[in-house]
C-alpha positions, 0 to 999 in steps of 0.5 A: 500499500502506498504511503503519503505525506498528506492526504488532502480533501477540498473543492476541485475547481478549475481556475480561470485566471483573467487580468482586469481593472478595478472598474471591471469588478465595480461593474459586476458589483464584486468587492475586490479581494472577496470570494463570491459564490455564483450560480451556473447562470451567473458564472456564464454571464460573467464569462460572456463579459470576458469574451475576447480577454486573454485568460489562463486555465489551470487546476485549482482549489485551495486544498488541491493547491497545497497538495500539488505544491507539496508534490512539486517540492518532493512530497507524496500526496493524495487528493479527494473531491468530486468533479463532473462528467466532463472534459474539465474533470479530465483536465483537472485530473491531469493537473493533479497527476502532473504535480505528482498527486494521486487523485481520488476524484468521484464523478458527480451529476453537476459540471466540474466547478471553477473559480473565475479569478480576477487579478487587478493591477496590484496583484490582488485576487478576487473570485466569482466561484461556481462550485458545481459538482464539488458540493456533492462530496459526501461521507461515502465518497471518502477513501479511508485507506488514503487517510489511514496511510497519510501522515497528515490529513489536510482540510480546507475551511470550505469543507466545514460548511453545509452538507460537506461537513459530515464528510470532513468530520468523518475524515478527521475521525478516521485521521485521529483513530489512526493517530494521524495529524490534521491540518486545517486552512481556515480559508476566508474571513466571510466563511469564518464569520458564517460558520464561527461557532462550528469551526471553532469546535472543529479546530479545538477538537481535531486540529494539530496544524492551523493556517490563516492570514492575519484577518482570518486570525482576528475573525476566528478569535475575535481578538487583535493580532497578538492576542489572537496569536496567543489564543491560537497557540493555546488551542493548537500545537502548530499555527502559521499566520501569514501577512503577505509581504510582511512575512509570517509568524509560526508557533511550532510546538510552542516555539515562536518564530518570525519569518520574513517574506521572500522578495519577488516580483508579484504576478498575483497573490492567488494560491500564495497561502496554499503554497505556504501551507505546502512548504510548511507541511513538507518541512514539518514532516522533515524538520523540528526546526521552526526557522527551517520550517518557516523559511521553506514555507516562505520560499515556497509561497514566493514561487507562486506569487511570481507565477501567473497561476495559483501553482508553481510552474516548475519542479522544485525538488532539488531547490527545496533540498538545497534550501534545507541544507542552507537552512540547517547551516544557518540556524 
């Protein structure tokens, strides 16, 4: 039986990446930097308005981006989710395999979901997301064997809302039964506000590792930055709070470190947090040095910030190995 570093569970979404001006978002009535769920018809209308604009299409979705990033770094991953019976599903599966991820993709009756990702001139990303078949993933679609044979189960926060919640909790129960670690990315401030009581219970009950940005940390704890970090550290053994170009704060087994951001040209920020999580999970399984773990995570995120899409576009295995060596020397 194959063993994995990480088994991830999330919404399989194709990313349709297009560059627009702020005025375009204003005309759509979408606030910059938000993630708005849209219907199939609304998403089709938006795509119609984008006719003639150049765009890129790539496999996406938060948890899938993380496990794909892990594969590019040299880790071994699996992914669970639901796609449609369509050509986009084939594109999605090929995207996972290209990043050395074993796909466990269940076919649903709705089309494969997609996120129209708007990149404004400042590099900020805004989403109009049609979830499609992703919403149909249920407990019976889980692959318990993959969870049992993974060091870490990684869940994206969007799995903690609606009908998908039962499947997510069942997956975490399987992980805990087999003494596997559970990582949760809290994903979005709007999601946190909508599901606050439930999300807090899940984090307290299951999480060994939590990923969130500064705004999400404040929304989750309902406290200011430093107090938010202290509260999270009491709840979870390993915490990563990202702050964009201001770097990140890690607490690894009660040891706190401040990690600077890696300076790169910003193409777009889409997927940076997902790749940070990939770097941290990859390093956490190979090192107990918080500085090493944070430096690998920060470097990994920079590989996406400088990419036109939400995933790094090259094999990073050798570079990751060299960075480990350098970090061991310097820390």
